[in-house]
C-alpha positions as CSV (number, residue, x, y, z in Angstrom):
1,M,-0.1,-0.2,0.3
2,N,1.3,3.8,-0.9
3,A,1.8,5.6,2.1
4,K,0.9,8.5,0.6
5,N,-2.4,6.9,-0.5
6,I,-3.5,5.5,3.3
7,T,-6.5,6.9,4.8
8,L,-7.8,7.2,8.2
9,E,-9.9,4.2,7.4
10,D,-7.2,2.2,6.0
11,L,-5.3,3.2,9.2
12,R,-8.0,1.8,11.7
13,N,-8.6,-1.2,9.8
14,R,-4.9,-2.0,9.8
15,D,-5.2,-1.4,13.6
16,R,-7.9,-4.1,14.0
17,M,-6.2,-6.3,11.2
18,W,-3.0,-6.4,13.7
19,R,-4.8,-6.1,16.9
20,P,-4.4,-9.7,18.8
21,A,-7.0,-11.9,19.5
22,C,-5.5,-13.7,22.7
23,H,-2.7,-10.7,23.7
24,F,-3.5,-8.1,25.5
25,T,-3.1,-4.4,24.3
26,P,-4.2,-1.2,25.5
27,A,-7.5,0.2,24.1
28,L,-6.1,3.3,23.0
29,N,-2.3,4.8,22.6
30,W,0.9,3.9,24.4
31,M,1.8,0.6,26.5
32,N,5.4,-0.7,27.6
33,D,5.9,-2.4,31.0
34,P,4.0,-4.4,32.9
35,C,4.0,-3.3,36.0
36,G,2.4,-4.0,39.7
37,L,1.3,-7.5,39.1
38,V,-0.4,-8.9,42.3
39,Y,-3.8,-10.7,43.4
40,F,-6.3,-9.1,45.1
41,H,-10.1,-9.4,46.0
42,G,-10.5,-12.5,43.6
43,Q,-8.5,-10.6,40.6
44,Y,-5.4,-10.6,38.9
45,H,-4.2,-6.8,38.3
46,L,-1.8,-5.9,35.5
47,F,-1.1,-2.6,35.4
48,Y,0.7,-1.0,32.7
49,Q,2.9,1.8,31.8
50,H,0.9,3.9,29.7
51,N,0.6,7.3,28.0
52,P,-2.9,8.0,27.8
53,S,-2.9,11.0,25.5
54,D,-0.7,9.4,22.6
55,A,0.4,6.0,21.0
56,D,4.0,7.0,21.5
57,W,6.0,6.9,24.7
58,G,5.5,10.1,27.2
59,S,3.6,10.8,30.4
60,M,4.0,7.9,32.3
61,H,0.8,6.6,34.3
62,W,-0.1,3.0,35.2
63,G,-3.2,1.7,33.4
64,H,-4.9,-1.0,34.5
65,A,-6.6,-4.3,33.8
66,V,-8.4,-7.0,35.6
67,S,-8.8,-11.1,35.0
68,T,-9.6,-13.8,36.6
69,D,-7.9,-16.3,35.0
70,L,-4.8,-14.6,33.4
71,L,-6.2,-14.5,29.9
72,T,-9.7,-12.6,29.8
73,W,-8.9,-9.0,30.9
74,H,-11.2,-6.4,31.1
75,D,-10.2,-2.5,30.8
76,A,-10.1,-0.5,34.4
77,P,-9.5,3.3,35.0
78,I,-5.9,4.5,35.2
79,A,-4.8,3.4,38.3
80,L,-1.7,5.5,39.1
81,F,-1.6,9.4,37.9
82,P,2.0,11.4,38.4
83,T,2.3,13.2,41.5
84,D,3.9,16.3,40.3
85,P,2.6,18.7,37.0
86,E,5.6,17.5,34.6
87,G,6.2,14.2,36.3
88,M,5.7,10.3,35.5
89,A,5.0,7.5,37.2
90,F,7.4,4.9,36.3
91,T,7.7,1.1,36.6
92,G,7.0,-0.8,39.9
93,S,5.4,-3.5,41.9
94,A,2.8,-4.6,44.6
95,V,2.4,-6.7,47.2
96,V,-0.4,-7.6,49.9
97,P,1.2,-7.3,52.7
98,S,-1.4,-9.4,55.0
99,E,-0.5,-12.4,53.4
100,K,2.8,-12.3,55.0
101,S,4.0,-9.8,58.2
102,A,2.1,-12.2,60.0
103,G,-1.3,-10.3,58.7
104,A,-0.8,-7.4,60.2
105,G,-1.4,-6.0,56.9
106,W,-0.5,-1.9,56.5
107,N,-0.9,0.5,59.1
108,G,-2.8,-2.1,60.8
109,E,-5.1,-2.5,57.9
110,P,-5.5,-5.9,57.0
111,D,-7.1,-5.1,53.3
112,T,-4.9,-3.5,51.7
113,V,-2.7,-4.0,48.4
114,V,0.5,-1.4,48.4
115,A,2.6,-0.3,45.0
116,V,6.3,0.3,45.3
117,Y,7.3,2.5,42.3
118,T,9.5,5.2,40.4
119,G,8.4,8.4,40.8
120,A,10.1,10.8,38.2
121,I,10.3,14.9,37.7
122,Q,11.1,16.1,34.8
123,R,14.7,18.5,34.7
124,T,15.2,19.5,31.2
125,T,13.6,17.1,28.7
126,P,11.0,13.6,29.5
127,L,14.2,11.3,29.3
128,D,16.1,13.7,31.9
129,N,14.7,13.0,35.3
130,H,14.9,12.8,38.6
131,Q,14.2,9.3,39.6
132,R,12.7,8.2,43.1
133,Q,10.9,5.4,44.9
134,C,7.3,5.8,45.9
135,I,4.5,4.2,47.4
136,A,1.0,4.2,46.7
137,T,-2.0,2.2,48.9
138,S,-5.3,0.4,47.8
139,R,-8.2,-0.7,49.7
140,D,-9.8,-2.3,46.3
141,G,-7.0,-2.4,43.7
142,H,-8.7,0.2,41.9
143,T,-8.6,3.7,43.6
144,W,-4.9,4.9,45.0
145,V,-3.8,7.3,47.6
146,P,0.1,8.1,47.0
147,E,2.0,8.1,50.2
148,G,4.9,9.5,49.4
149,V,8.8,8.9,48.9
150,V,10.0,5.8,50.7
151,L,13.7,6.3,49.0
152,D,15.4,9.4,47.6
153,N,17.8,9.6,44.7
154,P,21.3,9.5,46.1
155,G,22.3,12.1,42.6
156,I,22.3,9.7,40.0
157,Q,20.4,9.6,36.3
158,N,19.3,6.1,36.3
159,F,17.3,4.9,39.7
160,R,14.1,3.0,39.2
161,D,11.9,0.3,38.7
162,P,11.6,-1.3,42.4
163,K,10.4,-5.0,42.3
164,V,9.7,-5.7,45.9
165,G,9.2,-9.6,47.1
166,W,9.0,-10.9,51.1
167,H,11.8,-13.4,52.1
168,P,9.9,-16.3,54.7
169,E,13.3,-17.2,56.3
170,A,14.8,-13.6,57.2
171,G,11.1,-12.7,57.5
172,H,11.3,-9.3,55.6
173,W,10.9,-7.4,52.4
174,F,13.7,-6.7,50.0
175,M,13.6,-4.9,47.0
176,V,15.7,-5.1,43.9
177,L,16.4,-1.9,42.3
178,A,18.4,-0.9,38.7
179,V,20.8,1.6,39.8
180,E,22.7,2.8,36.7
181,R,25.3,-0.1,36.1
182,N,24.2,-1.8,39.5
183,I,21.6,-4.0,41.0
184,N,20.8,-2.8,44.5
185,I,19.4,-4.7,47.3
186,Y,17.4,-2.9,50.2
187,T,15.4,-4.2,53.1
188,S,12.6,-3.1,55.0
189,H,9.9,-4.6,57.7
190,D,7.6,-2.1,57.0
191,L,7.6,-0.9,53.5
192,R,8.7,2.6,54.2
193,S,12.5,2.4,56.0
194,W,14.6,0.9,53.4
195,N,18.2,0.2,54.1
196,Q,20.7,-1.4,51.4
197,S,22.2,-4.8,51.8
198,D,24.0,-5.4,48.8
199,T,25.1,-3.9,45.0
200,I,25.1,-6.8,42.1
201,T,27.7,-5.0,39.4
202,V,26.6,-6.4,36.4
203,S,29.1,-3.9,34.0
204,T,31.0,-6.6,32.5
205,A,28.6,-9.3,32.1
206,L,26.1,-7.8,30.1
207,P,25.7,-5.3,26.8
208,A,26.0,-1.9,26.9
209,G,22.8,-0.1,27.9
210,V,20.9,1.2,30.9
211,L,19.3,-1.5,33.5
212,E,15.7,-1.6,34.1
213,C,13.1,-3.6,35.2
214,P,14.9,-6.2,37.9
215,D,13.1,-9.3,39.7
216,L,14.4,-11.6,42.1
217,F,12.3,-14.8,43.1
218,P,12.8,-18.4,43.9
219,L,11.7,-21.3,41.7
220,P,12.2,-25.2,42.1
221,V,14.0,-27.0,40.1
222,M,12.2,-29.8,38.3
223,N,14.4,-32.8,38.0
224,A,16.2,-32.2,41.4
225,S,13.7,-32.8,44.4
226,N,13.5,-30.4,47.2
227,R,15.8,-28.2,45.3
228,T,15.0,-24.7,44.7
229,E,17.1,-21.7,43.6
230,W,17.0,-18.0,43.2
231,V,16.7,-16.3,39.5
232,L,17.9,-12.6,39.0
233,V,16.2,-11.2,35.9
234,I,17.6,-8.0,34.3
235,H,17.0,-5.8,31.3
236,V,19.3,-4.0,29.2
237,E,18.0,-0.8,26.8
238,N,19.1,0.4,24.1
239,V,20.7,-3.1,22.7
240,D,21.2,-4.5,19.4
241,P,17.9,-5.3,17.8
242,A,19.1,-8.6,17.2
243,D,18.5,-9.0,21.2
244,P,15.6,-8.2,23.2
245,G,17.8,-7.5,26.2
246,A,16.2,-9.6,28.8
247,Y,18.7,-11.8,30.8
248,Y,18.7,-14.2,33.6
249,T,21.1,-16.0,36.2
250,V,20.6,-18.2,39.2
251,G,22.3,-17.9,42.8
252,S,21.2,-18.0,46.2
253,F,19.5,-15.4,48.2
254,D,19.7,-15.0,52.4
255,G,17.0,-12.3,52.2
256,H,20.3,-9.8,52.5
257,R,23.0,-11.0,49.7
258,F,22.6,-12.3,46.4
259,L,25.3,-14.5,45.6
260,Q,25.5,-16.1,41.8
261,T,25.9,-19.7,41.5
262,Y,26.9,-19.3,37.9
263,D,28.9,-16.6,36.3
264,A,26.8,-16.4,33.0
265,F,23.6,-14.1,32.6
266,L,21.4,-16.2,29.9
267,P,19.2,-14.7,27.4
268,I,15.6,-15.3,28.7
269,D,13.9,-15.6,25.3
270,G,15.8,-16.1,21.7
271,G,13.6,-14.2,20.1
272,H,13.6,-10.3,19.0
273,D,10.6,-9.1,21.1
274,F,10.4,-10.1,24.6
275,Y,11.6,-7.1,27.5
276,A,10.3,-5.9,30.7
277,T,9.4,-9.1,32.4
278,Q,7.5,-9.2,35.7
279,S,6.5,-12.0,37.9
280,W,2.8,-12.0,39.8
281,A,4.0,-11.4,43.5
282,N,1.4,-13.8,44.2
283,M,-1.2,-15.8,43.0
284,A,-4.8,-17.3,44.1
285,P,-5.1,-19.1,46.7
286,G,-3.7,-22.9,46.4
287,D,-1.4,-21.7,43.2
288,E,2.1,-22.3,43.8
289,R,2.9,-21.5,39.9
290,R,5.4,-18.9,39.4
291,V,3.3,-16.7,36.4
292,W,5.4,-13.5,34.1
293,I,4.6,-11.5,31.4
294,A,6.5,-9.6,28.8
295,W,6.3,-6.2,27.0
296,S,6.7,-8.0,23.6
297,A,9.0,-5.4,22.0
298,N,12.3,-4.3,21.1
299,S,13.7,-0.8,22.5
300,A,15.6,-0.5,19.5
301,Y,12.4,0.2,17.2
302,A,9.3,0.1,19.8
303,R,8.6,3.5,19.0
304,R,8.2,2.9,15.3
305,Q,5.9,0.0,15.0
306,P,3.4,0.5,12.5
307,T,-0.1,0.6,14.7
308,S,-1.4,3.9,14.4
309,R,-4.0,4.6,17.5
310,W,-2.6,1.8,19.8
311,A,1.2,0.7,20.6
312,G,2.5,-2.3,22.5
313,V,1.3,-5.8,23.2
314,M,2.1,-8.0,26.2
315,S,3.1,-11.4,25.8
316,I,0.6,-14.8,26.4
317,P,1.3,-15.1,30.3
318,R,4.0,-17.8,31.1
319,E,4.6,-20.6,33.7
320,I,8.4,-20.6,34.5
321,R,10.7,-23.0,36.4
322,L,14.4,-24.5,36.3
323,R,15.5,-27.4,35.3
324,Y,19.1,-28.8,35.3
325,M,20.6,-29.2,31.6
326,D,24.3,-29.1,30.5
327,G,24.9,-29.0,34.2
328,R,23.2,-26.0,35.0
329,P,19.7,-24.8,36.4
330,V,18.2,-23.6,32.8
331,L,14.9,-21.2,33.3
332,C,11.8,-23.0,31.5
333,Q,8.6,-21.2,30.2
334,V,5.4,-22.4,28.9
335,P,2.3,-20.8,28.1
336,L,-0.1,-20.5,30.9
337,R,-2.6,-23.9,31.0
338,E,-5.4,-22.3,31.3
339,L,-4.9,-21.4,27.5
340,A,-5.9,-24.7,26.2
341,S,-9.7,-23.9,27.2
342,K,-9.5,-21.1,24.5
343,R,-9.0,-24.0,21.9
344,R,-11.7,-24.9,19.3
345,S,-11.6,-28.4,17.7
346,S,-8.2,-29.1,16.0
347,V,-8.6,-28.6,12.6
348,E,-8.1,-31.3,9.9
349,P,-5.9,-30.5,7.0
350,V,-7.5,-29.7,3.6
351,Q,-4.3,-31.3,1.5
352,Q,-1.4,-33.2,2.0
353,R,1.3,-34.2,-0.1
354,F,5.1,-36.0,0.4
355,T,7.9,-33.7,0.0
356,S,11.6,-34.1,0.7
357,A,10.8,-33.0,4.5
358,G,8.4,-35.8,5.0
359,L,4.5,-35.4,5.0
360,S,3.4,-32.1,4.2
361,R,0.0,-30.7,5.4
362,Y,-2.0,-28.0,4.2
363,Y,-4.6,-26.2,6.6
364,R,-6.9,-23.4,5.6
365,V,-7.4,-20.5,8.2
366,E,-10.9,-19.7,8.3
367,N,-13.0,-17.9,11.2
368,S,-10.2,-18.0,13.8
369,S,-7.3,-14.9,14.2
370,A,-5.1,-16.7,17.0
371,W,-3.6,-20.3,16.6
372,D,-2.0,-22.9,19.1
373,I,-0.1,-25.3,16.4
374,L,1.9,-28.5,18.5
375,V,4.2,-30.6,16.3
376,E,5.7,-33.7,17.9
377,A,8.9,-34.1,15.5
378,K,13.0,-34.1,16.4
379,S,12.6,-32.0,12.8
380,C,9.7,-29.9,11.1
381,R,9.0,-27.1,9.1
382,I,6.2,-24.7,9.4
383,L,4.5,-22.0,7.2
384,L,2.6,-19.4,8.2
385,S,1.2,-17.9,4.7
386,F,-0.4,-14.6,4.5
387,G,-1.2,-14.8,0.5
388,S,0.2,-12.4,-1.4
389,A,2.0,-10.8,1.6
390,G,4.5,-14.0,1.3
391,F,5.0,-16.1,4.2
392,I,7.4,-16.9,7.4
393,T,9.2,-20.2,8.1
394,I,9.9,-21.9,11.4
395,Y,12.4,-24.7,11.0
396,R,13.6,-27.1,13.9
397,G,16.4,-29.3,13.3
398,Q,18.4,-31.4,15.2
399,R,19.9,-29.3,17.0
400,T,19.0,-25.5,16.0
401,F,15.4,-23.5,15.7
402,T,14.9,-20.7,13.3
403,I,12.4,-18.0,12.4
404,D,12.8,-16.2,9.1
405,R,10.9,-13.2,8.6
406,T,12.5,-12.4,4.7
407,A,9.9,-13.4,2.9
408,C,7.2,-11.9,4.7
409,D,5.8,-8.2,3.5
410,M,5.9,-6.5,6.6
411,G,6.0,-2.8,4.9
412,R,8.2,-0.4,6.6
413,F,8.5,-3.0,9.8
414,S,10.4,-5.1,7.4
415,G,13.5,-2.6,7.3
416,L,13.6,-2.3,11.0
417,V,13.9,-5.6,12.4
418,D,16.7,-8.8,12.1
419,P,14.3,-10.6,9.9
420,V,16.3,-14.0,10.9
421,K,16.9,-15.7,14.4
422,T,18.9,-19.3,14.7
423,I,19.0,-20.4,18.3
424,V,20.8,-23.6,19.3
425,L,18.4,-26.1,21.5
426,Y,19.8,-28.4,24.2
427,P,20.5,-32.3,23.4
428,D,18.5,-33.2,26.3
429,C,14.9,-33.0,24.5
430,G,13.5,-36.4,25.1
431,E,12.8,-38.9,22.5
432,K,9.9,-37.0,21.0
433,P,10.8,-33.3,21.2
434,L,7.6,-30.7,20.8
435,T,7.6,-27.9,18.9
436,R,4.8,-25.5,19.9
437,V,3.7,-22.1,18.0
438,L,1.4,-19.6,18.8
439,F,0.5,-17.3,16.1
440,D,-2.0,-13.9,17.3
441,R,-2.4,-11.4,14.5
442,S,0.8,-10.0,14.8
443,I,2.6,-11.8,17.7
444,L,4.4,-15.1,17.0
445,E,5.8,-17.4,20.3
446,C,7.4,-20.4,20.1
447,F,8.0,-22.9,22.6
448,L,10.3,-25.9,22.7
449,D,9.9,-29.0,24.3
450,D,9.4,-28.2,28.1
451,G,10.2,-24.7,27.5
452,H,13.7,-24.7,27.9
453,R,14.1,-22.1,24.8
454,A,11.4,-20.1,24.1
455,T,11.0,-17.4,21.3
456,T,8.7,-13.8,20.6
457,D,8.7,-11.6,17.2
458,L,6.4,-9.0,16.3
459,V,5.3,-9.4,12.7
460,F,2.8,-7.1,10.9
461,P,1.8,-8.8,7.7
462,E,0.1,-6.5,5.2
463,V,-2.4,-9.4,4.6
464,P,-3.9,-11.4,7.6
465,L,-2.9,-14.8,8.0
466,Q,-4.4,-17.0,4.6
467,G,-2.7,-20.9,5.6
468,I,-0.9,-22.8,7.8
469,V,1.5,-25.3,6.3
470,V,3.6,-28.3,8.7
471,A,5.9,-30.8,7.0
472,A,7.1,-33.5,9.0
473,Q,7.3,-37.4,9.1
474,L,4.1,-39.2,8.6
475,Y,3.9,-40.6,12.1
476,D,4.4,-37.3,13.7
477,G,2.0,-36.0,15.9
478,V,0.6,-32.6,14.9
479,Q,-2.1,-30.5,16.1
480,V,-3.5,-27.6,14.8
481,F,-6.2,-25.8,17.5
482,P,-7.8,-22.4,16.5
483,L,-8.3,-20.5,19.6
484,R,-11.3,-18.4,20.7
485,P,-10.7,-14.3,21.6
486,A,-10.0,-13.7,25.0
487,M,-10.3,-10.4,24.4
488,H,-14.0,-9.1,23.7
489,R,-13.4,-5.4,23.2
490,D,-15.8,-3.6,20.6
491,T,-13.1,-2.4,18.5
492,D,-14.9,-0.5,16.3
493,R,-14.6,1.9,18.8
494,F,-10.7,2.1,18.2
């Protein structure tokens, strides 16, 4: 489509064509980092960095959505506003004190949720701001009362993104905070008074760029009984477009100091668009899973995506755990198990033929925008066909996995991204390796085996999905499920 001839109606139609059906997007305007993830009053709360005035970054507020299943989200009014006329409410976290602290709650009030976030005051430009850590409280998760600054800036540029957790053995709260090229750990008994207990220096272990959005939490190791490790997550802004900038390392944490068990920081996601992950502070009673979500974007081009009235999409929520592989704990992540409830009946191929790659099965795409594809095979090839806009190739070999967007016409977005990405697989993937592909209009997520590798990539094809081709051996298991929409907005309004 010639950019000079695009009308407002064309822009609206493209926005609708690209808006995912099963992934959260803002109704209007800009969204980036998830923040304040918490379960409270029978609902999961998803707060997010939001510009309510424009589909571009700026004037950060906390947007808000709620869900009972982490999949079907309902928009809620803006939760946190800047407390200064030219300020911003940056990323942070939320906790329910009464679930810890022997049920004492907040100031003696048991039914309260507390948000700890970065309040930024503009100095010369929106990108030049004074950052300090603030708190706000709510009795219902929707209406918030600012409670002031709890950790002031010591006089540096980057001092932000607090993630707060509870350490049961130490019996106190802890906070991880991005401080220039370090991650600082602070402790508190009341969420108001914080004392620094550790500094984790990562200046040479990660690529150059600003550190952001840390997280720290324990995870069980699947194939080691009664073994738990602590996972430290760090993000690096302004990295190469080929790297989304999300990393993790594993170690021990006594409530005061974090000690790396292994020196390396490993990438969380092998694709291009998975950033600012945050895990839910708590889950519904009886649910012991650790679940997180990410902003599916890359800071190198996030502000140049082709949507016009909305910008930003969250990943599918993922269950995360550790597994020992190649002599070290490896982070594994798989789609939230509740996603299976959104599947319609699996569809049958409308055409099959033998090729050099095995049995090629062609599936016609009808009456669905989102698809869940599962292939049990040591090697396979999956093509997502967009008719006149070309195709995306997904290839799994014995030891590698490749996503190739070269042949897909994505308009000007094609010139912004690295079109091909190949990652190396771990050798221990079982007798029947599993390749799982989620495609939802403009976001492509792939999960391998038990989730030891995952990739996330944005795609903005000029034409909607037309067909799916899966090539694997005759007796390999192939299932192709259309997904019911999880979001039920009246998109004609937007």
